[in-house]
C-alpha positions in Angstrom: -157.6 28.4 339.3 -155.4 30.9 337.4 -152.3 28.8 338.0 -154.0 25.5 336.8 -155.6 27.3 333.9 -152.3 28.5 332.7 -150.8 25.0 333.0 -153.7 23.6 331.0 -153.3 26.3 328.3 -149.5 25.6 328.1 -150.2 21.9 327.7 -152.7 22.5 324.9 -150.2 24.8 323.2 -147.5 22.2 323.3 -149.9 19.5 322.0 -150.8 21.9 319.1 -147.1 22.5 318.3 -146.5 18.7 318.3 -149.4 18.2 316.0 -148.3 21.0 313.6 -144.8 19.5 313.6 -146.2 16.1 312.8 -148.3 17.5 309.9 -145.3 19.5 308.6 -143.0 16.4 308.6 -145.6 14.3 306.8 -146.2 16.9 304.1 -142.5 17.5 303.6 -141.8 13.8 303.4 -144.7 13.1 301.0 -143.5 16.0 298.8 -140.0 14.6 298.6 -141.4 11.2 297.7 -143.6 12.7 295.1 -140.6 14.5 293.5 -138.7 11.2 293.4 -141.6 9.6 291.6 -142.0 12.6 289.3 -145.4 13.5 290.6 -144.5 17.1 290.6 -147.9 18.7 290.8 -148.6 16.7 294.0 -145.2 17.6 295.4 -146.0 21.3 294.9 -149.2 20.9 296.9 -147.4 19.1 299.7 -144.6 21.6 300.0 -147.0 24.6 299.8 -149.1 23.2 302.6 -146.0 22.4 304.7 -144.7 25.9 304.4 -148.0 27.3 305.6 -147.2 25.5 308.9 -143.5 26.3 309.1 -141.0 28.4 307.2 -138.2 25.9 306.3 -135.5 26.7 303.8 -134.9 23.1 302.7 -138.6 22.7 301.9 -138.6 26.0 300.0 -135.6 24.7 298.0 -137.7 21.6 297.1 -140.6 23.8 296.1 -138.4 25.8 293.8 -137.1 22.7 292.2 -140.6 21.4 291.7 -141.7 24.7 290.1 -138.7 24.6 287.8 -139.5 21.1 286.8 -142.9 22.3 285.8 -141.3 25.3 284.0 -143.2 27.7 286.3 -140.3 30.0 286.6 -142.2 33.0 287.9 -143.5 31.0 290.8 -140.0 29.7 291.5 -138.7 33.2 291.5 -141.3 34.3 294.1 -140.2 31.6 296.5 -136.5 32.4 295.9 -137.1 36.1 296.5 -138.7 35.2 299.9 -135.7 33.0 300.7 -133.3 35.8 299.9 -135.3 38.3 302.0 -134.6 36.0 304.9 -130.8 36.2 304.0 -130.2 32.5 304.5 -127.1 31.0 302.8 -127.0 34.0 300.6 -124.5 32.8 298.0 -126.3 29.5 297.2 -129.7 31.2 297.1 -128.4 34.0 294.9 -127.0 31.4 292.5 -130.4 29.7 292.4 -132.1 33.0 291.6 -129.5 33.6 288.8 -130.5 30.3 287.2 -134.2 31.2 287.3 -133.6 34.7 286.0 -131.5 33.3 283.2 -134.3 30.9 282.2 -136.7 33.9 282.3 -134.2 35.8 280.1 -134.1 38.6 282.7 -130.4 39.0 281.9 -129.9 42.4 283.6 -131.2 41.1 286.9 -129.2 37.9 286.6 -126.1 39.9 285.9 -126.7 42.0 289.0 -127.0 38.9 291.2 -123.8 37.5 289.6 -121.9 40.7 290.5 -123.2 40.5 294.1 -121.8 37.0 294.3 -118.5 37.9 292.7 -118.1 40.8 295.1 -118.4 38.3 298.0 -116.4 35.6 296.2 -114.4 36.8 293.1 -113.5 33.3 292.0 -117.0 31.8 292.2 -116.9 29.6 289.1 -120.7 29.2 289.0 -121.3 33.0 288.9 -118.5 33.4 286.3 -120.1 30.6 284.2 -123.5 32.3 284.3 -122.0 35.6 283.3 -120.5 33.8 280.3 -123.8 32.3 279.4 -125.6 35.6 279.7 -123.0 37.4 277.5 -123.3 34.5 275.0 -127.1 34.9 274.9 -126.7 38.6 274.3 -124.2 38.0 271.4 -121.3 39.5 273.3 -118.9 36.7 272.3 -115.6 38.0 273.5 -116.9 38.9 276.9 -118.5 35.4 277.0 -115.2 33.8 276.2 -113.5 35.8 278.9 -116.0 34.8 281.6 -115.9 31.1 280.6 -112.1 31.2 280.7 -112.2 32.6 284.2 -114.7 29.9 285.2 -112.4 27.2 283.8 -109.4 28.7 285.6 -111.4 28.6 288.8 -112.5 25.0 288.3 -110.1 22.7 286.5 -112.6 20.0 285.5 -115.4 22.4 284.5 -116.4 20.5 281.3 -119.7 22.4 280.9 -117.8 25.7 280.7 -115.4 24.2 278.2 -118.3 23.0 276.1 -120.0 26.4 276.2 -116.7 28.2 275.3 -116.3 25.7 272.4 -119.7 26.7 271.1 -118.7 30.4 271.3 -115.4 29.8 269.5 -117.4 28.1 266.7 -119.8 31.0 266.6 -116.8 33.4 265.9 -115.4 31.0 263.3 -112.4 30.0 265.5 -112.6 26.3 264.7 -109.2 25.3 266.1 -109.8 26.6 269.6 -113.4 25.2 269.5 -111.9 21.8 268.6 -109.3 22.0 271.4 -112.0 22.7 274.0 -114.4 19.9 272.9 -111.6 17.4 272.7 -110.9 18.1 276.4 -114.5 17.6 277.2 -114.6 14.3 275.3 -111.4 13.1 277.0 -113.1 13.7 280.4 -116.5 12.3 279.4 -116.3 9.9 276.4 -120.1 9.1 276.6 -121.2 12.7 276.1 -123.6 12.7 273.2 -123.8 16.5 273.0 -120.0 16.8 272.9 -119.7 14.4 270.0 -122.5 16.3 268.1 -120.7 19.6 268.7 -117.3 18.1 267.6 -119.0 16.8 264.4 -120.2 20.3 263.7 -116.8 21.8 264.3 -115.3 19.2 261.9 -117.8 20.2 259.3 -116.7 23.8 259.7 -113.1 22.8 259.3 -114.0 20.7 256.2 -112.9 17.5 258.0 -115.8 15.5 256.4 -114.6 12.1 257.4 -114.0 13.1 261.0 -117.4 14.7 261.2 -119.1 11.6 259.9 -117.3 9.5 262.4 -118.4 11.7 265.3 -122.0 11.8 264.1 -122.0 8.0 263.6 -120.8 7.7 267.2 -123.7 9.8 268.3 -126.0 7.3 266.7 -124.3 4.5 268.6 -124.9 6.4 271.8 -128.4 7.4 271.0 -130.1 5.6 268.0 -133.2 7.9 268.3 -131.4 11.2 267.5 -133.4 12.4 264.4 -131.2 15.4 263.8 -128.0 13.4 263.5 -129.5 10.9 261.0 -130.5 13.9 258.8 -127.1 15.6 259.2 -125.2 12.5 258.2 -127.4 11.9 255.2 -127.0 15.6 254.1 -123.2 15.3 254.4 -123.2 12.2 252.2 -125.6 13.9 249.7 -123.2 16.8 249.4 -120.5 14.3 248.5 -122.9 12.6 246.0 -122.8 9.4 248.1 -126.5 8.8 247.5 -126.5 5.0 248.2 -124.8 5.6 251.6 -127.2 8.4 252.4 -130.2 6.1 251.7 -128.8 3.5 253.9 -128.4 5.9 256.8 -132.0 7.2 256.3 -133.3 3.7 256.2 -131.6 2.9 259.4 -133.2 6.0 261.0 -136.7 5.0 259.7 -136.3 1.5 261.1 -135.3 2.9 264.5 -137.7 5.8 264.8 -141.4 5.6 264.4 -143.1 8.2 262.1 -139.7 9.7 261.1 -141.4 11.7 258.3 -138.5 14.0 257.5 -136.4 11.0 256.8 -139.0 9.8 254.3 -138.9 13.1 252.5 -135.1 13.2 252.3 -135.0 9.5 251.2 -137.5 10.3 248.5 -135.1 12.9 247.2 -132.2 10.4 247.4 -134.1 7.7 245.6 -134.9 10.1 242.8 -131.2 10.9 242.5 -130.4 7.2 242.4 -133.1 6.6 239.8 -135.5 4.6 241.9 -138.6 6.6 241.0 -141.1 4.1 242.3 -139.5 4.1 245.8 -139.1 7.9 245.6 -142.9 8.2 245.1 -143.7 5.7 247.8 -141.5 7.6 250.3 -143.1 10.9 249.4 -146.5 9.4 249.9 -145.5 8.2 253.3 -144.1 11.6 254.1 -147.4 13.3 253.1 -149.4 10.7 255.1 -147.3 11.2 258.3 -147.3 14.9 257.9 -151.1 15.0 257.5 -151.4 12.8 260.6 -149.4 15.4 262.6 -151.6 18.2 261.2 -154.8 16.3 262.1 -153.5 15.7 265.7 -152.7 19.4 266.1 -156.1 20.3 264.7 -157.8 17.9 267.0 -156.0 19.4 270.0 -157.0 22.8 268.9 -160.7 21.8 268.6 -160.5 20.3 272.1 -159.1 23.5 273.5 -161.8 25.5 271.8 -164.5 23.2 273.3 -162.9 23.7 276.8 -162.7 27.4 276.4 -166.4 27.7 275.3 -168.0 25.2 277.5 -165.9 24.8 280.7 -163.7 27.8 281.4 
């Protein structure tokens, strides 16, 4: 009986393992599908349940991605710490933790991980890039430039590092080097809205007004819903006393973007300068109406939260 009992027990154990594997596969697959459809909360539930059945690094990576999409960085960090404790693919996992630590503004810890990576791989362009971003965030601009330069040397087509270095050059009033870097970025990626926006700002710094306006207008072509750039163009034109052109740009923005109340306020100012006092008053009325609507919506949200806190939580 003992022999047959052990066989029966072994058979049950194998069946249970198969069933657990089946459940794990279903949960992991459903989580991946949920991520693809941006149902991130559901994806987190699937991956979490899957990991209760089996420790799987690919699933843990998916869970980290889901937490980051939800901006739940502390939870993402817990999972990554568990992954690192298992010492699996240490470089990639350390880089993932650096990214999370950077988002949490835990710069000392992020720097420590970068140094661990660079000890193992001195030319790791991603670690050099993060060191540059950390130093930039801390206001250590020369160190930041040095790290971005090393990252660019390690990876020839590293446009993101070029763009970051361009921003730092502009921060230290080095417009020419900033312009050189951003020109390289645009030559490699001519549809990069952020690059044209940055180059426009650099041209403003260099007093190249017409070039700046051309870049900002191109940003509008790439993205006609960029509120900041409509306002920037209008202010540049106002500084040159080109009020009619500024009004035209603001009208274009108002036509494209619903409830663009800041544009109404600025157009009111422009209309007043032009002498169209009736239109200036109408624009200011519209600005006040839209601004009040935003306030009422915020107040309504606050009242809703107060009700929840008092009656539900």
